[in-house]
ZAVOMAR-757783 format. One record per residue (C-alpha): residue in one letter; x negated, y, z. Coordinates in pm, whole numbers, padded with zeros to 5 digits, always signed. Each point is the difference from the previous one (the first is absolute). Last residue first. Example, Ala and Ser with C-alpha at 12.3 -4.5 7.8 and 13.67 -1.06 7.14 Angstrom:
REM ZAVOMAR-757783
s-01367-00106+00714a+00137-00344+00066
***
This chain:
REM ZAVOMAR-757783
x+01495+00839-01760x+00086+00290-00223x-00229+00269-00139x+00130+00281-00224x-00278+00167-00176x+00006+00326-00182x-00087+00166-00328x-00244-00244-00149x-00040-00025-00385x-00050+00369-00100x+00245-00042-00277x+00255-00175+00223x-00010-00302+00214x+00187-00069+00327x-00157-00247+00221x+00117-00295+00194x-00249-00155+00231x+00076-00336+00176x-00200-00067+00314x+00009-00358+00124x-00284-00110-00243x-00235+00271+00087x+00061-00052+00374x-00077-00367-00040x-00317+00076-00194x-00126+00202+00289x-00290-00221+00106x+00186-00344-00036x+00293-00140-00174x+00163-00085+00323x+00353+00115-00042x+00035-00107-00368x-00143-00342+00059x+00206-00074+00290x-00162-00283+00187x-00220-00287-00041x-00330+00009+00178x-00335+00024-00193x-00299-00160+00169x-00305+00196+00090x-00203-00227-00028x-00173-00203-00256x+00147-00162-00319x+00058+00273-00251x-00222+00243+00188x-00315-00195-00083x+00057+00041-00380x+00074+00381+00002x-00274+00051+00250x-00264-00173-00208x+00056+00136-00352x+00095+00364-00035x-00081+00149+00337x-00282-00229+00103x-00165+00013-00330x+00037+00386-00019x-00175+00029+00340x-00284-00234-00111x-00055+00180-00333x+00016+00354+00151x-00240-00079+00275x-00229-00189-00240x-00004+00305-00225x-00080+00226+00297x-00281-00228+00112x-00161-00036-00338x+00020+00368-00079x-00144+00123+00331x-00291-00250-00013x-00085+00121-00356x+00060+00366+00112x-00269-00045+00268x-00250-00191-00217x+00020+00271-00258x-00006+00007-00385x+00357+00124-00036x+00186-00215-00264x+00199-00199+00249x+00165+00327+00111x+00171+00020-00340x+00203-00307+00107x+00133+00128+00312x+00267+00222-00152x+00125-00293-00205x+00044-00203+00316x+00199+00265+00172x+00227+00077-00300x+00075-00368-00056x+00029-00096+00361x+00221+00297+00076x+00241-00103-00271x+00007-00358+00115x+00061+00102+00362x+00281+00235-00117x+00147-00299-00207x-00018-00244+00288x+00199+00227+00228x+00352+00002-00111x-00002-00280-00256x-00227-00216+00205x+00220+00050+00308x+00305-00108-00212x-00184-00303-00112x-00105-00105+00333x+00357+00067+00133x+00156-00222-00253x-00254-00278+00072x+00061+00017+00375x+00362-00063-00044x+00267+00268+00042x+00209+00151+00289x-00264+00200+00189x-00302+00217-00106x-00211+00189+00249x-00289-00253-00014x-00037+00018-00383x+00007+00374-00009x-00252+00044+00277x-00230-00256-00158x-00004+00169-00335x-00045+00338+00164x-00300-00114+00196x-00197-00185-00270x-00160+00265-00215x-00027+00295+00248x-00106-00236+00281x-00268-00144-00235x-00134+00345-00058x+00006+00096+00363x-00211-00292+00103x-00224+00016-00299x-00116+00356+00109x-00191-00169+00285x-00149-00254-00245x-00107+00274-00234x-00176+00189+00280x-00159-00331+00108x-00136-00042-00358x-00166+00342+00017x-00155-00037+00339x-00163-00328-00075x+00120-00361-00038x-00168-00108-00305x+00157-00012-00357x-00110-00282-00227x+00321-00103-00154x+00022-00304+00230x-00020+00239+00293x+00262+00222-00141x+00231-00307-00041x-00035-00097+00354x+00062+00342+00157x+00288+00079-00245x+00164-00342+00069x-00017+00026+00381x+00130+00354-00003x+00291-00096-00227x+00078-00309+00219x-00014+00216+00321x+00225+00263-00149x+00246-00259-00122x+00008-00163+00343x+00073+00328+00169x+00261+00078-00267x+00176-00314+00052x-00002+00030+00377x+00120+00366-00006x+00274-00095-00247x+00106-00289+00213x+00038+00232+00306x+00220+00247-00204x-00153+00342+00032x+00123+00286+00221x+00023-00099+00367x-00189-00303+00115x-00156-00060-00348x-00168+00332+00041x-00222-00125+00280x-00109-00305-00196x-00065+00209-00306x-00210+00245+00196x-00190-00272+00164x-00083-00150-00336x-00105+00335-00136x-00219+00072+00304x-00173-00343-00017x-00075+00056-00361x-00137+00342+00061x-00215-00108+00285x-00143-00296-00192x-00078+00203-00303x-00160+00276+00210x-00213-00269+00179x-00139-00156-00304x-00256+00264-00098x-00122+00082+00356x-00011-00367+00093x-00206-00092-00311x-00225+00301+00053x-00083-00104+00348x-00352+00132-00036x-00112-00033-00363x+00022+00358-00121x-00146+00146+00314x-00261-00273-00017x-00155+00162-00322x-00172+00266+00217x-00203-00280+00170x+00017-00072+00363x-00074-00269+00260x+00049+00018+00383x-00200-00096+00298x+00016-00055+00373x-00259-00249+00085x+00127-00285+00223x+00210-00122-00291x+00356-00125+00028x+00194+00288-00160x-00288+00066-00244x+00046-00351-00146x+00354+00067-00091x-00115+00316-00176x-00270-00186-00186x+00253-00266-00138x+00264+00265-00103x-00258+00199-00197x-00154-00312-00159x+00347-00101-00117x+00072+00334-00151x-00336+00004-00164x+00055-00338-00145x+00335+00115-00148x-00157+00300-00157x-00291-00185-00152x+00187-00273-00161x-00269-00032-00269x-00244-00141+00254x-00177+00158+00296x-00320-00004+00190x+00033+00230+00304x-00207+00311+00068x-00085+00124+00343x-00135+00333+00127x-00081+00033+00370x+00104+00266+00248x-00095+00131+00325x+00147+00174+00310x-00088+00142+00334x-00355-00127+00010x-00122+00149+00333x-00275+00258+00037x-00298-00098+00199x-00011+00153+00349x-00214+00299+00122x+00291+00242+00012x+00331-00189+00031x+00146-00153-00306x+00028+00121-00357x+00205-00198-00241x-00178-00152-00308x+00200-00068-00325x-00146-00260-00228x+00060-00038-00385x-00139+00319-00114x-00346-00087+00159x+00002-00305-00211x-00147+00205-00283x-00329+00015+00181x-00063-00376-00039x-00229+00007-00310x-00176+00314+00115x-00062-00132+00358x+00117+00245+00253x+00325-00191+00071x-00197-00310+00125x-00260+00177+00228x+00137+00279+00212x+00378-00070-00029x+00022-00377-00001x-00302-00059+00219x+00153+00236+00263x+00354-00161-00022x-00133-00355+00065x-00238+00117+00262x+00268+00192+00191x+00268-00270-00034x-00228-00270+00117x-00174-00250-00222x+00010-00370+00052x+00179-00111-00325x-00183+00155-00303x-00356-00054+00127x-00270+00175-00173x-00246-00189-00247x-00022+00295-00226x+00184-00176-00286x+00267-00118+00250x+00060+00358+00103x+00052+00119-00362x+00216-00300-00066x+00227+00094+00295x+00003+00363-00130x+00094-00111-00349x+00279-00218+00132x+00129+00278+00227x-00022+00274-00268x+00211-00222-00237x+00033+00032-00381x+00206-00309-00067x+00100-00257-00264x+00252-00194+00212x+00005-00368+00110x-00100+00086+00348x+00090+00351+00105x+00221-00117+00290x-00263-00250+00111x-00272+00271+00015x+00230+00211+00207x+00071-00292+00229x-00354-00109+00041x-00125+00352+00075x+00272+00028+00265x-00101-00341+00149x-00367+00110+00018x+00072+00330+00171x-00220+00291-00134x+00307+00126-00190x+00193+00062+00328x+00295+00172-00165x+00117+00354+00024x+00325+00040-00187x+00089+00059-00373x-00172-00301-00141x+00059+00064-00369x-00024-00246-00285x+00032+00204-00318x+00108-00214-00296x-00181+00061-00340x+00258-00085-00273x+00015-00358-00081x-00248-00189-00221x+00025-00188-00304x+00254+00220-00159x-00240+00251-00150x-00027-00091-00362x+00355-00089-00121x+00202+00153+00280x-00192+00330-00024x+00027+00007-00375x+00374-00054+00036x+00024+00271+00261x-00197+00245-00224x+00226-00058-00293x+00305+00046+00220x-00136+00322+00164x-00110+00137-00340x+00342-00034-00163x+00097-00253-00255x+00309-00086+00201x+00170+00244+00241x-00050-00055+00358x+00187-00219+00250x-00216-00316-00005x-00311+00216+00069x+00128+00059+00354x-00048-00378+00082x+00254-00105+00282x+00196-00236-00224x+00151-00273+00212x+00061-00342-00129x+00336-00185-00046x-00062-00363-00119x+00263-00169+00222x+00255+00255-00110x-00066-00071-00374x+00091-00365+00027x+00291+00085+00218x+00140+00235-00262x-00052-00266-00259x+00193-00243+00207x+00280+00251+00092x+00056+00087-00369x+00003-00363-00099x+00256-00065+00266x+00204+00289-00138x-00031-00150-00355x+00131-00325+00132x+00304+00172+00158x+00057+00181-00326x-00025-00325-00194x+00245-00165+00237x+00248+00285-00048x+00000-00009-00389x+00216-00309-00031x+00276+00132+00233x+00022+00334-00196x-00026+00298+00224x-00298+00158-00196x+00157-00072-00330x+00343+00140+00081x-00136+00325+00137x-00264+00023-00285x+00235-00026-00304x+00338+00193-00007x-00031+00232+00301x-00385+00036+00018x-00023+00048-00374x+00284+00250-00001x-00156+00198+00286x-00330+00011-00188x+00159+00124-00333x+00232+00255+00136x+00312+00023-00213x+00189-00249+00209x-00044+00240+00292x+00256+00226-00169x+00276-00235+00100x+00329+00165-00100x+00264-00266-00005x+00036-00003+00381x+00067+00365-00009x+00294-00035-00213x+00022+00146-00351x+00333+00123-00144x-00016+00340+00160x-00340+00069-00139x-00353-00076+00116x-00239+00073-00287x-00262-00239-00112x-00336+00121-00131x-00210+00005-00317x-00145+00337-00091x-00347-00127-00137x+00163-00302-00170x+00285+00225-00157x-00274+00250-00116x-00213-00278-00147x+00310-00132-00179x+00102+00332-00150x+00299+00181+00128x+00364-00030-00115x+00080-00272+00249x-00141+00220+00295x+00305+00231+00015x+00227-00297+00059x-00228-00151+00266x-00003+00309+00206x-00268+00266-00022x-00289-00001+00231x-00078+00329+00171x-00366+00094-00022x-00228-00040+00295x-00281-00115-00238x-00106-00295+00221x+00306-00131+00176x+00235+00123-00270x+00293+00176+00154x+00320-00165+00103x+00100+00272+00245x-00005-00237+00285x-00333-00138-00118x-00150+00349-00006x+00136+00055+00348x-00167-00323+00113x-00330+00113-00150x+00013+00310+00224x+00095-00196+00306x-00270-00256-00058x-00254+00284-00025x+00139+00124+00332x-00069-00334+00154x-00355+00001-00142x-00071+00334+00164x+00156-00066+00336x+00005-00350+00124x-00282-00111-00225x-00194+00306+00121x+00047-00100+00361x-00128-00356-00075x-00285+00130-00199x-00108+00230+00295x+00001-00301+00229x-00183-00224-00238x-00271+00266-00058x-00048+00054+00373x-00041-00375+00060x-00240-00023-00307x-00226+00279+00136x-00007-00152+00345x-00058-00343-00142x-00293+00118-00203x-00154+00196+00296x+00026-00299+00232x-00132-00253-00244x-00307+00220-00087x-00062+00066+00367x-00028-00358+00109x+00080-00069+00370x+00383+00014-00031x+00160+00030+00341x-00023+00371-00040x+00306-00009-00220x+00001-00008-00381x+00046-00373-00010x+00299+00040+00240x+00152+00261-00240x-00057-00203-00313x+00187-00306+00129x+00266+00194+00187x+00049+00272-00263x+00032-00257-00284x+00250-00206+00207x+00190+00325+00070x+00016+00064-00380x+00143-00334-00058x+00267+00065+00264x+00077+00334-00159x+00039-00167-00339x+00238-00256+00146x+00211+00258+00177x-00034+00234-00307x+00153-00229-00264x+00367-00059+00050x+00099+00310+00202x-00227+00223-00209x+00148-00142-00321x+00354+00049+00126x-00075+00361+00084x-00140+00053-00355x+00310-00149-00144x+00226+00214+00218x-00184+00307-00096x+00024-00083-00380x+00373-00053+00033x+00133-00343-00041x+00142-00149-00328x-00337-00151-00078x+00020-00237+00295x-00337-00072+00155x-00211-00293-00120x-00220+00202-00241x-00088+00240+00289x-00123-00297+00207x-00242-00099-00273x-00111+00360-00019x-00049+00022+00370x-00195-00324+00005x-00216+00110-00289x-00089+00323+00195x-00074-00181+00322x-00222-00267-00150x-00181+00248-00220x-00086+00209+00303x-00153-00288+00193x-00212-00121-00280x-00112+00337-00119x-00088+00136+00362x-00213-00319+00052x-00151+00050-00339x-00079+00366+00071x-00186-00104+00322x-00238-00251-00154x-00244+00267-00139x-00035+00126+00356x-00282-00249+00053x-00218+00236-00204x-00029+00261+00279x+00162+00325+00080x-00044+00212+00312x+00290+00091+00237x-00016+00362+00120x+00367+00019+00113x+00092+00233-00288x-00150-00247-00250x+00204-00287+00139x+00319+00216-00010x-00078+00075-00367x-00075-00363-00087x+00339-00098+00148x+00178+00263-00204x-00173-00107-00318x+00086-00363+00063x+00362+00087+00063x+00007+00213-00316x-00143-00290-00202x+00255-00243+00135x+00288+00233-00083x-00149+00063-00353x-00019-00384-00045x+00365-00022+00090x+00082+00294-00224x-00151-00171-00304x+00194-00316+00056x+00317+00199+00083x-00039+00181-00334x+00061-00333-00170x+00344-00037+00161x+00224-00199-00238x+00369+00012+00073x+00069+00247-00273x-00238-00152-00253x+00147-00355+00041x-00282-00221-00119x-00168+00044+00332x-00315+00200+00132x-00115+00013+00353x-00266-00284-00054x-00117+00181-00325x-00057+00329+00186x-00188-00198+00267x-00203-00179-00264x-00104+00325-00181x-00091+00175+00333x-00191-00294+00138x-00218-00001-00320x-00056+00363+00026x-00082+00004+00374x-00237-00299-00039x-00176+00181-00282x-00053+00298+00215x-00133-00244+00272x-00227-00156-00255x-00143+00347-00089x-00071+00102+00352x-00143-00337+00121x-00363+00064-00070x+00002+00310+00229x+00167-00189+00283x-00245-00285-00029x-00293+00242+00017x+00065+00060+00359x-00179-00307+00100x-00280+00082-00245x-00064+00331+00155x+00014-00119+00355x-00227-00298-00058x-00240+00216-00197x-00037+00266+00264x-00278-00160+00202x-00185-00070-00312x-00037-00300-00250x-00208-00048-00303x-00027-00314-00211x-00300+00017-00237x-00095-00260-00270x-00344+00017-00126x-00153-00085-00333x+00220+00269-00147x-00245+00270+00134x+00113+00351-00136x+00372-00069+00063x-00066-00133+00352x-00197+00303+00079x+00265+00240-00118x+00267-00196+00201x-00216-00016+00304x-00053+00382-00020x+00379+00051-00022x+00061-00221+00314x-00259+00188+00189x+00134+00336-00111x+00342-00097+00142x-00162-00113+00324x-00201+00326+00020x+00334+00189-00028x+00130-00181+00309x-00322+00043+00183x+00010+00374-00062x+00351+00021+00125x-00081-00216+00307x-00303+00226+00057x+00216+00315-00012x+00275-00137+00218x-00226-00136+00268x-00214-00304+00102x+00006-00179-00340x-00336-00165-00023x-00076-00228-00289x-00108-00363-00032x-00145-00123-00340x+00068-00371-00060x-00178-00220-00251x+00100-00347-00096x-00195-00239-00220x+00124-00280-00223x-00118-00312-00182x-00285-00114+00212x-00298-00209-00064x-00266-00217+00175x+00055+00141+00346x-00188-00173+00291x+00200-00149+00274x+00110+00161+00322x-00022+00041+00380x-00101-00366+00073x-00323+00113+00164x-00114+00108-00357x+00157-00175-00292x-00207-00104-00299x+00215-00198-00227x+00211+00133-00282x+00311+00208-00023x+00223+00100-00292x+00185+00331+00109x+00315+00115-00158x-00010+00307+00235x-00258+00229+00169x+00111+00301+00209x+00255-00183+00216x-00231-00276+00110x-00286+00240+00038x-00058-00034+00377x-00327+00169+00100x-00301-00125+00213x-00248+00274+00055x-00364-00055-00068x-00064+00339-00160x-00014-00164-00340x+00338-00152+00051x+00083-00348+00104x+00317-00168-00134x+00337-00125+00121x+00246-00145-00248x-00202-00081-00184x-00382+00034-00043x-00208+00234-00217x-00365-00090-00006x-00235+00263+00124x-00197+00158-00278x-00297-00120-00210x-00235+00246-00152x-00035+00142-00355x+00041+00366+00135x+00299+00045-00238x+00152-00322+00121x-00064+00078+00360x+00174+00339-00036x+00294-00169-00180x+00034-00255+00281x-00010+00251+00273x+00252+00212-00174x+00231-00306-00032x-00037-00075+00364x+00064+00360+00096x+00306+00003-00222x+00121-00330+00154x-00011+00163+00346x+00275+00238-00104x-00051+00376+00060x+00028+00203+00306x-00125+00358-00063x-00280+00107+00242x+00051+00177+00333x-00227-00251+00183x+00290-00129+00199x+00183-00075-00328x+00192+00256-00203x+00322-00055-00211x-00038+00187-00319x+00169+00326-00094x-00296+00248-00058x-00233-00272-00128x+00272-00115-00234x+00008+00323-00182x+00187+00326+00065x-00042+00297-00250x+00112+00314+00165x+00223+00272-00164x+00308-00096+00196x-00035-00370-00099x-00225-00138-00279x-00053-00361+00023x-00340-00148-00060x-00107-00360-00089x-00375-00047+00088x+00075-00302+00219x+00230-00156-00257x-00251+00040-00288x-00267-00143+00214x+00202-00303+00091x+00092-00049-00374x-00378+00008-00080x-00052-00258+00281x+00269-00221-00152x-00150+00042-00345x-00351-00107+00126x+00141-00298+00164x+00198-00107-00314x-00338+00006-00205x-00205-00163+00274x+00259-00293+00040x+00184+00023+00325x+00346+00051-00159x-00063-00349-00139x+00059-00080-00364x+00264+00128-00234x+00299+00232+00057x-00161+00120+00325x+00218+00125+00277x+00001+00316+00205x+00259+00047+00272x+00041+00366+00111x+00088+00183+00304x+00059+00369+00090x+00073+00098+00361x+00223+00209+00221x+00119-00115+00333x+00106-00350+00116x-00075-00313-00190x+00324-00195-00065x-00047-00118-00359x-00331-00205+00031x-00102+00007+00370x-00356+00042+00136x-00068+00084+00360x-00365+00071-00080x+00048+00308-00226x+00325+00068+00192x-00182+00050+00333x+00007+00388-00007x+00368+00012-00084x+00071-00283+00247x-00133+00196+00292x-00152-00250+00247x+00159+00022+00340x+00308+00216-00051x+00045-00141-00362x-00007-00354+00140x+00282+00084+00240x+00197+00161-00270x-00048-00296-00227x+00110-00238+00268x+00322+00192+00046x+00041-00003-00379x-00071-00371-00017x+00250-00074+00274x+00282+00128-00223x+00262+00265+00004x+00054+00174-00343x-00058-00321-00206x-00217+00126-00294x+00148+00063-00348x+00138+00340+00037x-00257+00163+00243x-00281-00158-00215x+00136+00169-00309x-00074+00341+00145x+00074+00270-00271x+00378-00021-00010x+00120+00213-00287x+00174+00336+00069x+00308+00167-00136x+00066+00323+00166x+00087+00186-00323x+00240-00288-00047x+00228+00187+00247x+00196+00142-00295x+00178-00334-00042x+00174+00080+00328x+00179+00287-00146x+00076-00195-00326x+00130-00305+00201x+00216+00209+00224x+00151+00180-00301x+00078-00331-00186x+00143-00167+00305x+00218+00307+00059x+00140+00038-00341x+00188-00317-00041x+00151-00023+00338x+00104+00373-00012x+00152-00022-00341x+00180-00330+00066x+00209+00130+00290x+00323-00210+00002x-00180-00312-00135x-00233+00021+00300x+00289+00033+00249x+00194-00291-00158x-00314-00211+00024x-00047+00099+00364x+00356-00085+00083x-00047-00346-00162x-00330-00042+00184x+00184+00077+00331x+00289-00236-00079x-00247-00272-00093x-00185+00049+00326x+00318-00014+00202x+00132-00308-00177x-00343-00171+00065x-00005+00100+00358x+00355-00116+00060x-00056-00335-00183x-00322-00059+00192x+00177+00082+00331x+00274-00252-00084
***
């Protein structure tokens, strides 16, 4: 009873709203346009997001906390030359991978070219404010105030000098080699594609026979606004110089990368998608006009297809203006927002048009619009609410990924504005075309169509163009079926409805659903996370080419991991030494502790029975003053004690490198979790850090949690609404349908090669609302029907709501097709996920549900067919309208019950 009262009250409210909108068409048509134009002027505040890391990195993660602690002890910006990371190095820098087309990169010819390239980069000058800045003005300085350059450059210079002096040089070993000053240096990320030979030293490395690639990095300072501006221009000049050098020396292949490359190439997707998006609009416009057209020129509504897209465009413009005024920055993931607005808006407009064609033509336009609002708006409002819940919860602070949160906030705002504009702008457009239909004017040219007698004297093409059927005194309303002139509705009524409910077709549909579930499960079991930032950039860009070269030549070793002991520890204790050496076992390492213990052993000094004072004194006054060990002074922090006492070692660090395979990201994630669990039980308080860890740490949880929260919220809303508004079986069926669509999209996108990253999760969240749009009206109509068999009501539900779903599918899929031509990984993932969403939703609405509803609950009870027709049809059949017709067609209406 409560449900019936609430539904009746809501329908009456929407009916009154429709009558009010139809009574004030000028206001409701002009207000959305005026608001959109005013807010569209805010594009002067349009800004592009400049920090990609803030978008793609989990906002709250342990790696960020660890990074802040590490930066307070050993500044990461100063340590980035040793704390190597490929795409996530902090600060400003320029990097290039040099490969040889033939032979080894260590051949004398190639070595000379690499050193020539190095000199050209060092001498590169950038004019800013009348001063020429070179690398020496911007470089990162060491403790001797000299520019930090890669150790491989020093090794190549020593080799070249020895070759010119006709003397032998130190052999180059991999991944740790000894330099001319006696220092041990890790070159695993500077030399790639290495073919090794015998000749290791203390197990630290093997001799290098040949190498295919070499990587050089030039670190810059950016401590203020001016230096950051200069460093940015130097990076641009760096890429230009590499391009010129590569053109002049075709025997080398150069792959440049800078600190701004990831941001530029990530935002390049939106630039590349401009023309395909215009093509999408044009294709969708043509098909929308075609879907609204009929053979009957009066009852055809081609302008409504154009005005529906205009309403969606105005809502998008209004939402963008609001976001610009609130200071929101733009990023390439927003490319999916217009398609969410398009899908939801087309469902609403096609449902309204379908309901309009089911109204009585002898009613006044205002009453027909009120009837449309009463019939459609309750379901459309419920679908909009589902969109708001799914997107709104993903846009809340519960979401740990900023890209997902911003996208869902923008989409939720756009859906809200689109809903309001459908109620106002599109409804007034429906009123205008309704008056054209009442006056028997052409749906496209707005010219009055003559009656059949006057058309007989016209040419055949003119009779075809002006074809319509007049309602005269001798024609009853039941004989006038303008829907028969619509191609899609005629196909559903005469062919598809009978075929899909045929007894012999049902087993094949059930078998098809089992195949659907099987393939979905196959893909679900293979889901993999995609935390690599390069997977979201445009194709054929510097970032992607660099990442491929990095994966091909430098995937043998992980990024350099910093092992930080952040509390004072008794390093002189034998058990502590054993624990620290055990933790580093199996890694390639540059360790001050291991080198110091070897130093003590070479001098026949005990490494186990020393006191704290003697251990620390020997470390400070002897070991760190040796030239080959002086660089370890940056790895130890001494804390002063009372006067006359030796300083205490407050913190220290060791650099570790792990051997990896092709699955570098997965292995790093496992390694991170393993070492963290070890730090919880260790007697020595330590942590590990690398700038790339902020992308890996809890990324799977950060990506999947918005989807889980949105799905749980939608299911909770359906369960709650079933107590008062929605039929309980409708809520159950819709919940199962949402789960089935989500399961299918997730499985099929994995089989199609799409990983679970922020873009695919955005599409999965939007799929909740899209599937509710597509399947909700059909389920509601079927469940509310009484008095006939299941098959009859399935056919009736398909006639009413299958056609709008099919029209939306045609326009929506056609609008997505130009997106496949964009050369971008981001748009490729977006296209595949959205196409699968549309396909799975349409498959459920047009095939699975019509079949399953014929033999699964809810059961149909026998009763008065005319009294329980369902959703306002009973009222429409009980009301008889008698109209008086004159030259203006409708003068007055006399309604009797």
